[in-house]
Structure formats: C-alpha cells, structure tokens
Phi, psi and omega in degrees: 000149182284131176233116185294335181260006181079183175233174186293335183269359181284137180269157177286131182256134180273227182292126180262133177288159186287316190294328185282318182211188176290111188281169181295319180295324177295317179295316180295315181293323177295317179295315181294319178296316179296316179297317180293322177294322178295315179293319181300319181279339182277335182276121178240106181274164176295160178293130183287160174292167181301133179063034177231037180292326178295320177293325179296319179295318177297319177296319182292324176294322176297317177293327177297314179296316179295321180293331178279327182271323183215078183297333179291332176291325178296314180292325178294313180291333178288319184281343182298314179292335181291335181294336180285344180266356183259132181232126178270130177239169177298341183265356181136191181266130178235165178249142175219156179242000000 
C-alpha cells in the first residue's frame, strides 16, 4: 500500500538514475531552470543609455546570478535607493523627487 511518508523499513535513497523514474538530475535542472526564470522576470533594470544594450544584458545576468545565490541581497540593494525619496514630516511620510 502507498504511504506518503514512507515506512520504518524504507532505506534512504541517494542519486536516482533517469530511466527508471524521475531522476535526481531532472529534479535539480527543473528547479534551477524555474528559479532562474523567476529571477530573470522579477529583475527590472533601469533603461540603458544609447548603444549600451550589451552592457544591459551583462548587468542583468549578474543580477540573475546574485538573485539565485543571495536573493535577500537583491531586495536589500533594490530598496536602498528608494529611501532617498522618502521624507518624514510631522503629518506623515511623503515622497519627493
């Protein structure tokens, strides 16, 4: 009978080959591909200067690597410039440019 949590006599299985079942390499590549696509679509860089589209691609790949290895750093570095636009007044928080 199927037991979702396994049973006490089940042994720990290491690397699973691909042909018999969904292998370990298939699971890892699917996870890495999904994570990289999510980070790629979530990162929105500033509009590049004229004739600097190649540099923009290089910057986005750098942000992709950083987002996959340390996603909290991406959010920290993103929120840092926004703090300069926020001004606290006695009436509340306002935004200025």
